[in-house]
N, CA, C and O of each residue as an XYZ file, in Angstrom:
432
protein
N       0.850     -1.179      0.000
C       0.000      0.000      0.000
C       0.897      1.245      0.000
O       1.815      1.358      0.812
N       0.625      2.153     -0.898
C       1.372      3.403     -0.972
C       0.769      4.407     -0.004
O      -0.451      4.540      0.095
N       1.637      5.109      0.705
C       1.184      6.153      1.614
C       1.520      7.494      0.970
O       2.658      7.726      0.562
N       0.528      8.371      0.881
C       0.693      9.663      0.241
C       0.680     10.775      1.278
O      -0.144     10.779      2.192
N       1.596     11.711      1.125
C       1.546     12.931      1.930
C       0.522     13.858      1.280
O       0.076     13.612      0.159
N       0.153     14.922      1.987
C      -0.784     15.868      1.368
C      -0.165     16.472      0.114
O      -0.874     16.741     -0.855
N       1.149     16.688      0.122
C       1.824     17.215     -1.075
C       1.674     16.233     -2.238
O       1.372     16.636     -3.361
N       1.888     14.936     -1.964
C       1.719     13.907     -2.998
C       0.297     13.903     -3.539
O       0.082     13.813     -4.748
N      -0.668     14.002     -2.636
C      -2.073     13.994     -3.041
C      -2.355     15.194     -3.930
O      -2.980     15.055     -4.982
N      -1.901     16.371     -3.517
C      -2.157     17.571     -4.319
C      -1.490     17.479     -5.686
O      -2.069     17.905     -6.685
N      -0.288     16.930     -5.741
C       0.406     16.785     -7.025
C      -0.287     15.761     -7.919
O      -0.429     15.982     -9.121
N      -0.718     14.644     -7.337
C      -1.398     13.614     -8.140
C      -2.707     14.139     -8.713
O      -3.004     13.918     -9.887
N      -3.490     14.832     -7.895
C      -4.743     15.419     -8.386
C      -4.443     16.442     -9.474
O      -5.140     16.487    -10.487
N      -3.423     17.256     -9.280
C      -3.088     18.270    -10.277
C      -2.663     17.635    -11.607
O      -3.037     18.115    -12.677
N      -1.879     16.556    -11.531
C      -1.494     15.847    -12.771
C      -2.738     15.344    -13.500
O      -2.826     15.436    -14.724
N      -3.688     14.817    -12.751
C      -4.914     14.310    -13.353
C      -5.713     15.441    -13.994
O      -6.080     15.352    -15.165
N      -5.982     16.494    -13.242
C      -6.811     17.602    -13.741
C      -6.130     18.330    -14.888
O      -6.803     18.800    -15.805
N      -4.815     18.432    -14.854
C      -4.069     19.186    -15.865
C      -4.146     18.594    -17.263
O      -3.802     19.272    -18.232
N      -4.579     17.378    -17.391
C      -4.673     16.764    -18.718
C      -5.948     17.175    -19.465
O      -6.137     16.804    -20.624
N      -6.810     17.932    -18.807
C      -8.076     18.345    -19.417
C      -8.102     19.849    -19.645
O      -7.678     20.617    -18.781
N      -8.593     20.270    -20.796
C      -8.677     21.695    -21.132
C      -9.515     22.470    -20.125
O      -9.228     23.631    -19.835
N     -10.547     21.828    -19.595
C     -11.442     22.520    -18.666
C     -10.755     22.887    -17.351
O     -11.121     23.875    -16.714
N      -9.772     22.105    -16.947
C      -9.065     22.377    -15.699
C      -9.982     22.240    -14.488
O     -10.960     21.493    -14.505
N      -9.640     22.974    -13.448
C     -10.428     22.921    -12.218
C     -11.741     23.661    -12.400
O     -11.821     24.650    -13.128
N     -12.771     23.161    -11.723
C     -14.043     23.874    -11.700
C     -13.876     25.145    -10.874
O     -12.881     25.304    -10.167
N     -14.839     26.036    -10.962
C     -14.819     27.271    -10.181
C     -14.980     26.935     -8.698
O     -15.489     25.867     -8.357
N     -14.549     27.841     -7.814
C     -14.734     27.584     -6.378
C     -16.191     27.305     -6.008
O     -16.457     26.449     -5.165
N     -17.121     28.003     -6.614
C     -18.530     27.782     -6.301
C     -18.977     26.371     -6.722
O     -19.687     25.695     -5.979
N     -18.559     25.939     -7.907
C     -18.904     24.599     -8.375
C     -18.242     23.539     -7.494
O     -18.850     22.509     -7.201
N     -17.006     23.785     -7.074
C     -16.324     22.834     -6.202
C     -16.987     22.773     -4.833
O     -17.052     21.705     -4.223
N     -17.473     23.895     -4.350
C     -18.195     23.901     -3.077
C     -19.472     23.070     -3.192
O     -19.823     22.329     -2.274
N     -20.154     23.197     -4.314
C     -21.366     22.398     -4.540
C     -21.023     20.915     -4.600
O     -21.745     20.088     -4.045
N     -19.922     20.575     -5.271
C     -19.512     19.168     -5.358
C     -19.112     18.629     -4.001
O     -19.430     17.488     -3.666
N     -18.412     19.444     -3.212
C     -18.012     19.003     -1.877
C     -19.244     18.763     -1.003
O     -19.299     17.792     -0.248
N     -20.212     19.639     -1.112
C     -21.461     19.488     -0.365
C     -22.176     18.203     -0.778
O     -22.719     17.488      0.063
N     -22.171     17.924     -2.056
C     -22.776     16.688     -2.564
C     -22.077     15.463     -1.974
O     -22.735     14.506     -1.564
N     -20.752     15.495     -1.932
C     -19.989     14.362     -1.386
C     -20.244     14.198      0.110
O     -20.327     13.072      0.599
N     -20.368     15.304      0.843
C     -20.683     15.221      2.273
C     -22.050     14.566      2.447
O     -22.242     13.761      3.358
N     -22.994     14.908      1.582
C     -24.320     14.283      1.635
C     -24.251     12.793      1.377
O     -24.954     12.020      2.028
N     -23.415     12.376      0.439
C     -23.263     10.947      0.154
C     -22.622     10.227      1.335
O     -22.989      9.094      1.643
N     -21.669     10.874      1.997
C     -21.077     10.295      3.198
C     -22.135     10.154      4.295
O     -22.209      9.127      4.969
N     -22.945     11.190      4.464
C     -24.004     11.154      5.484
C     -24.962      9.997      5.212
O     -25.398      9.314      6.140
N     -25.279      9.784      3.972
C     -26.186      8.696      3.602
C     -25.575      7.338      3.978
O     -26.261      6.475      4.524
N     -24.296      7.160      3.683
C     -23.628      5.894      4.030
C     -23.559      5.691      5.543
O     -23.785      4.585      6.034
N     -23.250      6.748      6.274
C     -23.203      6.648      7.738
C     -24.585      6.286      8.274
O     -24.705      5.467      9.185
N     -25.615      6.889      7.717
C     -26.982      6.588      8.141
C     -27.345      5.131      7.837
O     -28.043      4.491      8.623
N     -26.877      4.609      6.705
C     -27.150      3.209      6.370
C     -26.451      2.263      7.344
O     -27.018      1.246      7.742
N     -25.236      2.597      7.720
C     -24.461      1.696      8.577
C     -24.757      1.863     10.063
O     -24.749      0.882     10.807
N     -25.017      3.085     10.502
C     -25.155      3.346     11.937
C     -26.505      3.920     12.331
O     -26.813      4.036     13.517
N     -27.296      4.272     11.357
C     -28.585      4.895     11.648
C     -29.741      3.943     11.455
O     -29.582      2.723     11.437
N     -30.888      4.528     11.314
C     -32.121      3.748     11.217
C     -32.605      3.579      9.779
O     -33.711      3.088      9.553
N     -31.789      3.982      8.810
C     -32.251      3.926      7.428
C     -31.487      2.842      6.661
O     -30.388      3.089      6.163
N     -32.065      1.651      6.567
C     -31.374      0.593      5.820
C     -31.338      0.897      4.327
O     -32.197      1.593      3.787
N     -30.332      0.359      3.695
C     -30.159      0.539      2.259
C     -31.220     -0.259      1.503
O     -31.559     -1.378      1.889
N     -31.738      0.324      0.430
C     -32.689     -0.394     -0.426
C     -31.929     -1.460     -1.214
O     -30.739     -1.308     -1.487
N     -32.609     -2.511     -1.567
C     -31.987     -3.598     -2.331
C     -31.490     -3.114     -3.688
O     -30.559     -3.689     -4.251
N     -32.107     -2.063     -4.214
C     -31.733     -1.554     -5.542
C     -30.553     -0.574     -5.499
O     -30.042     -0.183     -6.548
N     -30.113     -0.170     -4.287
C     -29.027      0.807     -4.170
C     -27.661      0.138     -4.293
O     -27.449     -0.965     -3.790
N     -26.745      0.818     -4.966
C     -25.377      0.327     -5.104
C     -24.704      0.251     -3.741
O     -24.976      1.052     -2.847
N     -23.830     -0.717     -3.605
C     -23.059     -0.850     -2.375
C     -21.878      0.117     -2.424
O     -20.992     -0.012     -3.269
N     -21.877      1.060     -1.537
C     -20.765      1.996     -1.396
C     -20.289      1.893      0.037
O     -20.985      1.348      0.894
N     -19.117      2.410      0.295
C     -18.599      2.352      1.653
C     -18.270      3.755      2.144
O     -18.113      4.693      1.362
N     -18.174      3.862      3.433
C     -17.771      5.129      4.034
C     -16.376      5.508      3.534
O     -16.102      6.677      3.266
N     -15.500      4.512      3.413
C     -14.140      4.775      2.904
C     -14.172      5.378      1.506
O     -13.423      6.308      1.208
N     -15.046      4.845      0.645
C     -15.167      5.377     -0.714
C     -15.605      6.838     -0.689
O     -15.062      7.678     -1.407
N     -16.583      7.118      0.142
C     -17.111      8.491      0.205
C     -16.073      9.456      0.785
O     -15.959     10.594      0.329
N     -15.321      9.003      1.787
C     -14.251      9.855      2.319
C     -13.200     10.126      1.245
O     -12.689     11.241      1.144
N     -12.878      9.118      0.449
C     -11.931      9.303     -0.651
C     -12.434     10.312     -1.661
O     -11.665     11.144     -2.142
N     -13.721     10.250     -1.989
C     -14.308     11.225     -2.912
C     -14.211     12.636     -2.339
O     -13.926     13.592     -3.059
N     -14.451     12.753     -1.034
C     -14.360     14.071     -0.395
C     -12.927     14.599     -0.439
O     -12.710     15.786     -0.682
N     -11.951     13.721     -0.206
C     -10.547     14.148     -0.262
C     -10.202     14.637     -1.663
O      -9.504     15.639     -1.818
N     -10.689     13.933     -2.687
C     -10.416     14.357     -4.063
C     -10.984     15.751     -4.332
O     -10.275     16.625     -4.832
N     -12.251     15.959     -4.004
C     -12.887     17.253     -4.287
C     -12.253     18.355     -3.436
O     -12.022     19.460     -3.927
N     -11.974     18.063     -2.171
C     -11.323     19.045     -1.303
C      -9.944     19.422     -1.850
O      -9.542     20.584     -1.795
N      -9.233     18.435     -2.373
C      -7.917     18.699     -2.964
C      -8.055     19.540     -4.220
O      -7.259     20.453     -4.437
N      -9.045     19.253     -5.048
C      -9.297     20.099     -6.223
C      -9.562     21.537     -5.791
O      -9.052     22.477     -6.402
N     -10.354     21.707     -4.744
C     -10.690     23.031     -4.217
C      -9.409     23.753     -3.794
O      -9.173     24.895     -4.188
N      -8.586     23.080     -2.990
C      -7.332     23.686     -2.522
C      -6.413     24.016     -3.689
O      -5.859     25.114     -3.755
N      -6.251     23.079     -4.601
C      -5.368     23.320     -5.746
C      -5.847     24.491     -6.593
O      -5.042     25.305     -7.045
N      -7.143     24.575     -6.806
C      -7.675     25.646     -7.656
C      -7.425     27.021     -7.048
O      -7.370     28.019     -7.766
N      -7.273     27.072     -5.727
C      -7.027     28.343     -5.028
C      -5.572     28.481     -4.570
O      -5.226     29.405     -3.834
N      -4.722     27.541     -5.019
C      -3.287     27.547     -4.681
C      -3.063     27.527     -3.171
O      -2.242     28.276     -2.641
N      -3.808     26.659     -2.490
C      -3.698     26.500     -1.044
C      -2.956     25.200     -0.757
O      -3.314     24.143     -1.277
N      -1.923     25.288      0.070
C      -1.172     24.111      0.498
C      -1.951     23.460      1.645
O      -2.114     24.054      2.710
N      -2.425     22.240      1.417
C      -3.238     21.567      2.428
C      -2.455     21.294      3.717
O      -3.035     21.319      4.802
N      -1.162     21.038      3.616
C      -0.364     20.811      4.824
C      -0.328     22.067      5.679
O      -0.502     21.998      6.896
N      -0.105     23.202      5.056
C      -0.085     24.461      5.798
C      -1.456     24.750      6.409
O      -1.556     25.170      7.562
N      -2.497     24.523      5.634
C      -3.854     24.746      6.112
C      -4.156     23.847      7.315
O      -4.706     24.299      8.319
N      -3.788     22.570      7.196
C      -4.009     21.625      8.283
C      -3.220     22.030      9.529
O      -3.756     22.008     10.636
N      -1.962     22.396      9.354
C      -1.138     22.784     10.507
C      -1.716     24.000     11.227
O      -1.734     24.037     12.457
N      -2.180     24.976     10.489
C      -2.801     26.154     11.117
C      -4.043     25.754     11.901
O      -4.273     26.238     13.009
N      -4.830     24.877     11.320
C      -6.049     24.422     11.979
C      -5.737     23.654     13.264
O      -6.362     23.890     14.298
N      -4.778     22.744     13.198
C      -4.426     21.954     14.375
C      -3.870     22.839     15.486
O      -4.184     22.626     16.657
N      -3.060     23.814     15.141
C      -2.528     24.734     16.143
C      -3.666     25.466     16.840
O      -3.674     25.604     18.064
N      -4.619     25.931     16.055
C      -5.791     26.624     16.609
C      -6.578     25.695     17.536
O      -6.945     26.089     18.643
N      -6.834     24.476     17.091
C      -7.624     23.521     17.864
C      -6.888     23.103     19.134
O      -7.483     23.038     20.210
N      -5.596     22.820     19.007
C      -4.811     22.393     20.167
C      -4.725     23.498     21.227
O      -4.622     23.214     22.421
N      -4.768     24.730     20.791
C      -4.733     25.859     21.733
C      -6.112     26.113     22.317
O      -6.267     26.186     23.536
N      -7.090     26.245     21.478
C      -8.445     26.584     21.908
C      -9.066     25.495     22.770
O      -9.750     25.793     23.749
N      -8.835     24.239     22.417
C      -9.533     23.124     23.073
C      -8.661     22.320     24.035
O      -9.042     21.219     24.434
N      -7.510     22.846     24.410
C      -6.583     22.055     25.237
C      -7.172     21.639     26.580
O      -6.795     20.598     27.119
N      -8.086     22.431     27.129
C      -8.690     22.091     28.427
C     -10.180     21.795     28.318
O     -10.883     21.772     29.328
N     -10.654     21.572     27.128
C     -12.078     21.378     26.903
C     -12.570     19.986     27.282
O     -13.694     19.841     27.764
N     -11.758     18.976     27.075
C     -12.182     17.585     27.256
C     -11.447     16.948     28.416
O     -10.384     17.413     28.828
N     -12.024     15.879     28.938
C     -11.419     15.142     30.039
C     -10.290     14.283     29.475
O     -10.506     13.444     28.601
N      -9.102     14.505     29.985
C      -7.932     13.767     29.499
C      -7.896     12.354     30.079
O      -8.357     12.112     31.195
N      -7.346     11.443     29.309
C      -7.130     10.074     29.776
C      -5.976     10.097     30.778
O      -5.059     10.911     30.672
N      -6.039      9.199     31.739
C      -4.947      9.093     32.725
C      -3.734      8.452     32.118
O      -2.721      8.281     32.796
C-alpha cells in the first residue's frame, strides 16, 4: 500500500486535472460538489449506523469510498485556489490544540 503525503495527493490530483482543457471547476462549483460528497457520506453513515437501511436496488458503497471522494474534491478546491493543504491543516491543528486544550477530560 502506498502512503501519500498531502503534497503527494495535491500533485497527483493536479497531474490528473491538468490533462483536461477545462481544468479545475470554479470555487462555487467545487463547493457544490463538496457538499454533494458530504451528503453521500451522510447517507452511508446513516445506512451503517442509523435507522435507514439501504434499499436492495441501491449500489453498495462504503464510508471509505465516500471519504476518498471528499478528499479528491477538497484537494481540487485547494489546488484551484493555490492553497497548500499541509499548511492549512497545521494552522487548523494549532488553533484547535490551543483553543480546546482544556475542553475535554484527558485520559490518565
